[in-house]
C-alpha positions as CSV (number, residue, x, y, z in Angstrom):
1,M,91.4,104.9,96.5
2,L,93.1,107.3,94.1
3,L,90.7,107.9,91.3
4,C,92.4,109.4,88.3
5,N,90.9,110.8,85.1
6,K,93.0,110.6,82.1
7,R,91.5,113.2,79.8
8,V,90.7,116.2,81.8
9,G,93.1,118.4,83.8
10,E,90.7,121.3,84.6
11,P,89.1,122.5,87.8
12,A,85.4,122.2,88.1
13,R,83.2,124.4,86.0
14,L,83.5,128.1,86.6
15,F,86.9,129.1,87.8
16,S,88.5,130.6,84.7
17,W,87.7,134.0,86.2
18,P,87.4,135.3,89.7
19,I,84.2,134.8,91.6
20,C,83.5,138.5,92.1
21,A,85.0,141.5,90.5
22,P,88.3,142.1,92.3
23,Y,87.7,145.8,92.2
24,A,84.5,145.6,94.1
25,F,85.2,143.6,97.3
26,S,83.1,144.4,100.4
27,D,84.8,145.1,103.7
28,A,84.1,141.6,104.8
29,V,85.7,140.0,101.7
30,F,88.7,142.3,102.0
31,Y,89.1,141.2,105.7
32,R,89.0,137.6,104.6
33,L,91.6,138.4,101.9
34,V,93.9,139.7,104.6
35,C,93.3,136.6,106.8
36,F,93.9,134.5,103.7
37,A,97.2,136.2,103.0
38,D,98.4,135.8,106.6
39,N,97.3,132.2,107.1
40,R,100.2,130.6,105.4
41,R,100.4,127.6,107.6
42,G,96.8,127.4,108.6
43,A,95.3,125.2,111.3
44,V,95.3,121.5,110.6
45,C,92.2,119.7,111.7
46,P,92.6,116.4,113.6
47,R,92.4,113.3,111.5
48,A,89.2,111.4,111.7
49,G,90.5,108.3,113.4
50,R,93.1,105.9,112.1
51,A,93.5,105.7,108.4
52,T,91.8,102.4,107.7
53,G,92.5,102.6,104.0
54,C,92.7,105.0,101.1
55,S,91.8,104.5,97.5
56,A,93.0,106.6,94.5
57,P,90.7,106.0,91.5
58,A,91.5,107.5,88.1
59,P,89.2,107.4,85.0
60,A,91.4,107.2,81.8
61,P,90.0,107.5,78.3
62,G,92.7,108.3,75.8
63,E,93.6,111.8,74.6
64,H,96.4,113.2,72.6
65,P,95.9,117.0,72.3
66,A,97.1,118.8,69.2
67,G,100.2,120.9,69.9
68,G,101.0,119.3,73.3
69,P,102.3,116.1,74.8
70,Q,100.0,113.2,75.5
71,R,97.6,113.8,78.4
72,G,98.2,110.3,79.6
73,S,98.3,108.2,82.6
74,G,102.0,108.6,83.0
75,H,101.6,112.1,84.3
76,C,99.4,111.0,87.1
77,S,100.9,107.6,87.8
78,L,104.4,108.7,88.4
79,P,103.6,110.8,91.4
80,A,101.1,108.1,92.4
81,R,104.1,105.9,93.1
82,H,104.7,107.9,96.3
83,P,101.3,109.4,97.1
84,G,101.2,110.4,100.8
85,S,104.5,108.8,101.5
86,A,103.8,108.8,105.2
87,L,101.1,106.2,104.6
88,P,102.1,102.5,104.5
89,P,101.5,101.1,101.0
90,E,99.2,98.4,102.4
91,L,96.7,101.2,103.2
92,L,96.5,102.5,99.7
93,E,95.1,101.2,96.5
94,V,95.4,102.9,93.1
95,L,92.7,102.3,90.6
96,L,92.9,103.6,87.0
97,G,89.7,103.5,85.0
98,D,90.2,102.8,81.3
99,D,87.2,104.1,79.4
100,G,88.0,103.3,75.8
101,S,91.6,104.5,75.9
102,T,93.2,104.9,72.4
103,D,96.7,105.7,73.7
104,Q,97.9,102.5,75.5
105,T,96.7,103.7,78.9
106,A,97.1,100.3,80.5
107,A,100.7,99.8,79.2
108,V,101.8,103.4,80.2
109,A,100.3,103.1,83.6
110,A,101.8,99.6,84.3
111,A,105.2,101.0,83.3
112,A,104.9,104.1,85.5
113,M,103.7,102.0,88.5
114,Q,106.3,99.3,88.2
115,G,107.8,98.5,91.6
116,Y,104.9,100.2,93.5
117,A,104.5,98.3,96.8
118,G,100.8,99.0,97.2
119,S,97.8,97.8,95.3
120,F,97.4,99.0,91.7
121,R,95.1,97.9,88.9
122,V,93.6,99.1,85.7
123,V,89.8,98.7,85.6
124,P,88.3,98.4,82.1
125,I,85.0,100.3,81.8
126,T,82.7,98.8,79.1
127,D,79.2,99.4,80.4
128,T,77.2,102.2,82.0
129,L,75.7,102.3,85.5
130,G,72.4,104.1,86.0
131,T,72.4,107.7,84.9
132,A,76.2,108.0,84.9
133,R,77.9,108.8,81.6
134,G,81.5,109.7,80.7
135,K,83.8,110.5,83.6
136,A,81.0,110.1,86.1
137,N,80.4,106.5,84.8
138,V,84.1,105.7,85.2
139,L,84.1,107.1,88.8
140,A,80.9,105.1,89.6
141,H,82.7,101.9,88.5
142,L,85.9,102.7,90.4
143,S,84.0,103.6,93.5
144,R,82.4,100.2,93.4
145,A,85.7,98.5,92.9
146,A,87.4,100.4,95.8
147,T,87.6,98.7,99.2
148,T,88.6,101.6,101.4
149,T,87.3,104.4,103.6
150,Y,88.5,107.4,101.7
151,F,88.5,108.1,98.0
152,F,91.2,110.5,96.6
153,I,90.1,111.6,93.1
154,T,92.5,113.1,90.6
155,D,93.1,113.1,86.8
156,A,95.8,111.4,84.9
157,D,97.3,114.6,83.6
158,I,97.8,115.8,87.2
159,A,101.0,115.5,89.1
160,V,100.4,115.4,92.9
161,P,103.1,116.0,95.6
162,P,104.3,113.3,98.0
163,T,102.3,115.1,100.8
164,W,99.0,115.0,98.8
165,L,97.2,112.1,100.6
166,T,98.3,113.1,104.1
167,G,97.6,116.7,103.4
168,L,94.0,116.1,102.4
169,L,93.5,113.4,105.0
170,A,94.5,115.7,107.9
171,H,91.3,117.7,107.3
172,A,88.9,114.7,107.1
173,Q,86.4,114.5,109.9
174,P,83.1,112.5,110.4
175,S,81.0,115.5,109.4
176,V,83.2,116.5,106.4
177,G,82.2,114.7,103.2
178,I,84.6,116.4,100.7
179,V,88.0,118.0,101.1
180,T,89.1,119.9,98.0
181,G,92.7,120.6,97.2
182,L,94.4,123.1,94.9
183,T,95.6,122.8,91.4
184,L,98.0,125.0,89.3
185,V,98.3,124.8,85.5
186,T,101.9,124.8,84.5
187,G,103.7,124.9,81.1
188,P,106.6,126.7,79.4
189,R,104.7,128.9,77.0
190,L,103.0,132.3,77.6
191,F,99.6,130.7,76.9
192,H,100.2,128.1,79.5
193,R,101.4,130.5,82.1
194,L,98.4,132.8,81.6
195,Q,96.2,129.8,82.3
196,G,98.2,129.2,85.5
197,L,97.7,132.8,86.6
198,D,94.0,132.5,85.8
199,W,93.5,129.4,87.8
200,L,95.4,130.3,91.0
201,M,93.8,133.7,91.4
202,A,90.4,132.4,90.7
203,L,90.8,129.5,93.2
204,G,92.1,132.1,95.7
205,L,88.8,134.0,95.4
206,V,86.9,130.7,95.7
207,Q,88.8,130.2,99.0
208,V,87.8,133.6,100.2
209,V,84.2,133.0,99.5
210,T,84.4,129.5,101.1
211,D,86.0,131.0,104.2
212,L,83.1,133.4,104.5
213,G,80.9,130.3,105.0
214,R,79.6,130.0,101.4
215,P,81.2,126.9,99.9
216,V,80.5,126.9,96.2
217,T,82.2,123.9,94.6
218,A,84.6,121.0,94.7
219,M,87.3,120.3,92.1
220,G,87.3,116.9,90.5
221,N,91.0,116.7,89.8
222,N,92.1,117.2,93.4
223,M,89.7,116.1,96.1
224,L,89.0,113.6,98.9
225,V,85.5,112.1,99.3
226,T,84.7,109.9,102.2
227,R,83.0,106.6,101.4
228,A,80.2,107.4,103.8
229,A,79.4,110.7,102.1
230,Y,79.6,109.2,98.6
231,E,77.3,106.3,99.4
232,A,74.9,108.7,101.1
233,T,74.3,110.3,97.8
234,G,73.6,107.0,96.0
235,G,76.7,107.4,93.9
236,Y,77.2,108.8,90.4
237,E,74.8,106.2,89.0
238,R,71.9,107.9,90.8
239,L,72.9,111.5,90.3
240,P,71.6,113.6,87.4
241,F,74.1,113.4,84.6
242,S,76.2,116.5,84.2
243,V,79.4,117.4,82.4
244,T,80.5,119.0,85.7
245,E,80.2,115.8,87.6
246,D,82.2,117.0,90.6
247,F,79.8,119.9,91.1
248,E,76.8,117.5,91.1
249,L,78.6,115.3,93.7
250,F,79.4,118.4,95.8
251,K,75.7,119.5,95.8
252,A,74.5,115.9,96.6
253,V,77.0,115.6,99.5
254,L,75.8,118.9,101.1
255,R,72.2,117.8,100.7
256,A,73.1,114.6,102.5
257,G,74.0,116.6,105.5
258,Y,77.8,116.7,105.2
259,T,80.1,119.7,105.0
260,S,83.0,120.5,102.7
261,R,86.5,121.9,103.1
262,N,88.5,123.9,100.5
263,L,92.3,124.0,101.2
264,Y,94.8,126.5,99.8
265,R,98.0,125.0,101.0
266,P,101.3,124.0,99.4
267,E,101.3,120.4,100.6
268,I,98.2,119.6,98.5
269,L,99.1,121.8,95.5
270,A,98.9,119.6,92.4
271,E,100.1,120.6,88.9
272,S,98.1,120.2,85.8
273,L,98.9,120.1,82.1
274,P,97.5,123.2,80.3
275,M,95.1,123.3,77.4
276,Y,97.4,123.5,74.4
277,S,95.1,125.4,71.9
278,W,92.6,128.2,72.0
279,R,90.0,125.8,70.8
280,G,90.6,123.4,73.6
281,L,90.5,126.2,76.1
282,L,87.1,127.4,74.8
283,H,85.7,123.9,74.9
284,Q,86.9,123.5,78.5
285,R,85.4,126.8,79.6
286,R,82.2,126.1,77.7
287,R,81.8,123.0,79.8
288,W,82.3,125.0,83.0
289,L,79.5,127.4,82.0
290,R,77.1,124.5,82.5
291,G,78.1,124.5,86.2
292,V,77.8,128.3,86.3
293,E,74.2,128.1,85.2
294,A,73.4,126.0,88.3
295,L,75.1,128.4,90.8
296,P,73.1,130.6,93.2
297,T,71.8,133.8,91.8
298,W,74.1,136.0,93.9
299,L,77.2,134.2,92.6
300,K,76.0,134.3,89.0
301,T,75.5,138.1,89.5
302,C,79.1,138.5,90.7
303,L,80.4,136.5,87.7
304,G,78.2,138.6,85.4
305,L,79.6,141.8,86.8
306,Y,83.1,140.6,86.4
307,G,82.5,139.5,82.9
308,S,81.0,142.8,81.9
309,F,83.8,144.9,83.4
310,Y,85.2,146.0,80.0
311,V,81.7,146.8,78.7
312,L,81.1,149.0,81.7
313,L,84.6,150.5,81.3
314,A,83.8,151.5,77.7
315,A,80.5,153.0,78.9
316,L,82.4,155.0,81.6
317,A,84.9,156.3,79.0
318,A,82.0,157.5,76.8
319,V,80.2,159.2,79.7
320,A,83.0,160.5,81.9
321,G,85.9,160.5,79.5
322,P,89.0,158.3,78.9
323,A,90.9,159.6,82.0
324,A,88.2,158.3,84.3
325,A,88.1,154.9,82.6
326,L,91.8,154.7,82.6
327,S,92.0,155.3,86.4
328,V,89.4,152.6,87.1
329,W,91.3,150.2,84.8
330,L,94.6,150.9,86.6
331,G,92.9,150.4,89.9
332,K,91.7,147.0,88.8
333,V,95.1,146.0,87.6
334,L,96.7,147.0,90.9
335,V,94.1,145.1,92.9
336,Q,94.5,142.1,90.6
337,G,98.3,142.3,91.0
338,A,98.0,142.3,94.8
339,L,95.6,139.3,94.6
340,A,98.2,137.5,92.5
341,V,100.9,138.1,95.0
342,L,98.7,136.9,97.9
343,C,97.7,133.7,96.0
344,F,101.1,132.7,94.8
345,R,102.8,133.5,98.1
346,R,100.3,131.4,100.0
347,V,101.6,128.3,98.2
348,G,105.3,129.2,98.2
349,R,105.4,130.5,94.6
350,R,106.4,133.8,93.1
351,A,103.6,135.7,91.3
352,P,104.3,136.3,87.6
353,L,103.4,140.0,87.8
354,V,105.1,140.5,84.4
355,L,102.2,138.6,82.9
356,L,99.5,141.1,84.1
357,P,99.4,143.2,80.9
358,A,99.1,140.1,78.7
359,F,96.5,138.7,81.2
360,E,94.3,141.7,80.6
361,L,94.3,140.9,76.8
362,Y,93.8,137.2,77.5
363,T,90.8,137.9,79.7
364,I,89.2,140.2,77.1
365,F,89.6,137.8,74.3
366,L,88.6,134.8,76.3
367,T,85.4,136.5,77.6
368,G,84.4,137.7,74.2
369,S,85.1,134.4,72.5
370,L,83.3,132.4,75.1
371,V,80.2,134.7,74.8
372,V,80.1,134.0,71.1
373,F,80.7,130.3,71.6
374,R,77.9,130.1,74.1
375,L,75.4,131.8,71.8
376,L,76.2,129.7,68.8
377,P,74.1,126.5,68.4
378,I,77.1,124.2,68.3
379,S,78.3,121.3,70.5
380,F,81.4,121.2,72.7
381,S,83.9,118.4,73.2
382,W,84.6,116.8,76.5
383,K,86.7,113.6,76.9
384,G,86.3,112.8,73.2
385,R,82.5,113.1,73.3
386,Q,80.3,115.8,72.0
387,Y,77.7,117.6,74.1
388,H,75.1,120.3,73.3
């Protein structure tokens, strides 16, 4: 089942910024970074038996963001015409959930999937199941409609490569409940490219932490969930409602006794539309903060240290002088540049090092704006709905 969400193209919850301050890695984390850089091909795990069927579900309420193209089903469905091209079409079903679309989702999807040899249908979502709301409710419906062994979940503003299904499926084993892929934000403008740099470096550090044996999340726009693991959790209709529904499922799957895998490989690298406005970006990151608040204390501490870097840098300048602060800042930029090179090289891309000075300003402004947004008693928007 290919589950595809029409509105959202963002990774789960916290990864606008690196997990730990890149200037304060322990020797163990540095060692994992070296391994991460060298492991370009990686070891492919044996597939868990014969592929008895794959479903690709996709929730799709309508959205038409200001300043950008429609975040519509066409972006997802076009690549879905060839998902995992090594798989026979009869083993794949593509399900698109239409949760009150206002931008002709069914018509756009039907046109994009015309001529597809496998099974494809749009599933209208008109009621709620249990505790599920929003995207989680759509996924709950699509999971019930699916008939296959593996669920491949993505969003409708995501473009997946032809190797996506087989790339994820190669790492599915009986004990593995979730396999999470990799997503890169792409776009022509500086604002879009800064988001892409932000995402890929952050997900690189997520990979490092995961390789240390501390898996922290899944990513709802690029992941495989086995039917067995999903049903062991009771499904979204029995999970606590959260605006970071992928994180809730991730935690529930681990509680059910399954493990997870995070992949950082070119064959599962998907591309996402960016947020087109600063307001949209803030609402996206505000939603992710909900997930941050549920993270382990050690991880929240790392995030807090990273977020407070410039405050600490200002304090250092006041105590030890501008020269000392400047040397620390330059060290951070150099380490951050090295990280960018490693992350982009791992997926066969060239790191946009020319963006690093602008990225520093982007990070400062985003962190400050998000702190203010978090403290204000105002709601944030997600998939056309308001949350407090």
